[in-house]
C-alpha positions in Angstrom: 3.2 31.2 -4.3 1.7 27.9 -3.1 0.4 27.7 0.5 2.6 25.4 2.6 0.4 23.2 4.8 1.5 22.1 8.3 3.1 18.7 8.3 0.2 17.1 10.2 -2.0 17.7 7.2 0.5 16.1 4.9 0.9 13.1 7.3 -2.8 12.6 7.3 -2.6 12.6 3.5 0.1 9.9 3.6 -2.0 7.7 5.7 -5.0 8.3 3.4 -2.9 7.0 0.5 -1.8 3.8 2.2 -3.6 0.8 0.7 -5.7 0.1 3.8 -5.8 3.8 4.8 -3.9 3.1 8.0 -0.4 3.2 9.3 0.4 0.4 11.8 3.2 1.1 14.2 5.4 4.0 15.1 8.5 2.3 13.8 6.9 1.9 10.4 5.6 5.5 10.3 9.1 6.8 11.2 11.0 4.6 8.7 8.5 5.3 6.0 8.6 9.0 6.4 12.4 9.0 6.6 12.7 7.1 3.3 10.0 9.3 1.7 12.0 12.3 2.7 15.1 10.9 1.0 13.2 10.6 -2.3 12.1 14.2 -2.1 8.9 14.2 -0.1 8.3 17.7 1.2 9.1 17.4 4.9 12.1 18.5 6.9 12.2 16.2 9.9 15.5 15.6 11.6 16.2 11.9 12.5 18.3 10.3 15.2 19.1 6.6 14.6 18.7 3.9 17.2 19.1 0.1 17.0 15.5 -0.3 15.9 15.4 2.5 13.3 15.1 6.2 12.8 13.3 8.5 15.2 12.2 12.0 14.7 10.8 13.9 17.7 9.3 16.4 15.2 7.5 13.7 13.3 6.1 12.2 16.5 4.9 15.7 17.6 3.2 16.2 14.2 1.4 12.9 14.4 0.2 13.9 17.9 -0.9 17.2 16.5 -2.8 15.5 13.7 -4.6 13.4 16.4 -5.4 16.5 18.5 -6.8 18.4 15.5 -9.0 15.5 14.6 -7.3 14.5 11.3 -6.0 11.1 12.5 -7.6 8.5 14.7 -5.1 6.8 17.0 -5.8 3.2 18.1 -4.1 0.0 19.1 -3.7 -2.9 16.6 -1.5 -5.9 17.4 -0.3 -4.1 20.5 1.0 -1.2 18.4 -0.2 2.4 18.1 -1.8 2.8 14.7 -3.4 5.7 12.8 -6.2 6.1 10.3 -7.6 9.3 8.8 -10.8 10.7 10.3 -13.9 11.5 8.3 -13.0 15.2 8.7 -9.5 14.6 7.1 -11.2 12.8 4.2 -13.4 15.9 3.6 -10.8 18.6 3.9 -7.4 17.2 2.9 -6.3 17.6 -0.7 -4.0 14.8 -1.8 -2.4 16.9 -4.4 0.9 17.2 -2.4 1.2 13.5 -1.8 -0.4 11.8 -4.8 2.8 11.7 -6.8 4.3 9.6 -4.0 1.5 7.0 -4.1 3.6 4.2 -5.6 6.4 4.8 -3.1 4.0 4.9 -0.2 2.4 1.6 -1.3 5.8 -0.1 -1.7 7.1 1.1 1.7 3.8 0.1 3.4 3.8 -3.4 1.8 7.3 -4.6 2.8 8.0 -6.4 6.1 8.9 -4.0 8.9 12.3 -5.6 9.4 13.3 -5.0 5.8 12.0 -1.4 6.0 14.1 -0.7 9.0 17.2 -2.3 7.4 16.7 -0.1 4.3 16.5 2.9 6.5 19.8 1.9 8.2 21.4 1.3 4.9 20.3 4.8 3.8 21.8 6.2 7.1 25.2 4.6 6.4 25.2 6.0 2.9 24.3 9.5 4.1 27.3 9.2 6.5 29.6 8.5 3.6 30.0 4.7 3.6 30.3 2.9 0.3 27.7 0.4 -0.8 29.8 -2.6 0.3 30.7 -1.0 3.6 27.0 -0.3 4.3 26.0 -3.9 3.5 28.7 -5.2 5.8 27.6 -2.9 8.6 24.0 -4.1 8.2 25.1 -7.7 8.6 27.0 -7.0 11.8 23.8 -6.5 13.8 21.7 -9.2 12.2 22.8 -12.8 12.5 20.1 -14.0 10.0 21.0 -11.3 7.5 24.7 -11.6 7.1 24.6 -12.9 3.5 25.7 -9.8 1.6 24.2 -11.2 -1.7 20.8 -11.5 0.1 21.1 -8.0 1.5 22.0 -6.6 -1.9 19.0 -8.3 -3.6 16.5 -7.2 -0.9 17.7 -3.6 -1.0 17.7 -3.6 -4.8 14.1 -4.8 -4.9 13.1 -2.0 -2.6 15.3 0.9 -3.8 15.0 0.6 -7.6 11.2 1.0 -7.6 11.2 4.0 -5.3 14.2 5.7 -7.0 16.9 5.6 -4.3 20.5 4.6 -5.0 19.9 3.8 -8.6 23.6 3.8 -9.6 24.4 1.3 -6.8 21.7 -1.2 -7.8 21.0 -0.7 -11.5 24.2 -2.5 -12.6 23.3 -5.5 -10.4 19.8 -6.1 -11.9 19.7 -9.8 -12.9 
């Protein structure tokens, strides 16, 4: 039986795999972890959804615990809280549990925050039982500059196909 590590170890591993070994902004951290969880990442956080994206009190607490245990450094960058792994984390954390998610973590870390948050909202609508088209329409209701359903579909397809979410919805639309 494999030993299950506390989530704060796993979160430090996620940050270590990010291209710059940092996670900038709580909104990005929350949305990234929510989408990673959807593709099978081994966490069980419960999310509430607000206008600016998903929020998990449990994830927030685990991040704080990682800071308190000396696995994550917390600092301000561009007026946002940000995190980087400590030297201790680099010595003691095995990346075995997170390495298979490297590509997905890199993709989620590279896209603009607004698109990451929209992808998270699309996912939420789908989990609630809305169809693909209904979810796209609902996304456009709150974003004046993103009401073009074709543009939404293309942006989400370019994100979801590489990370393995909603393959059946977007595979037939590949141009």
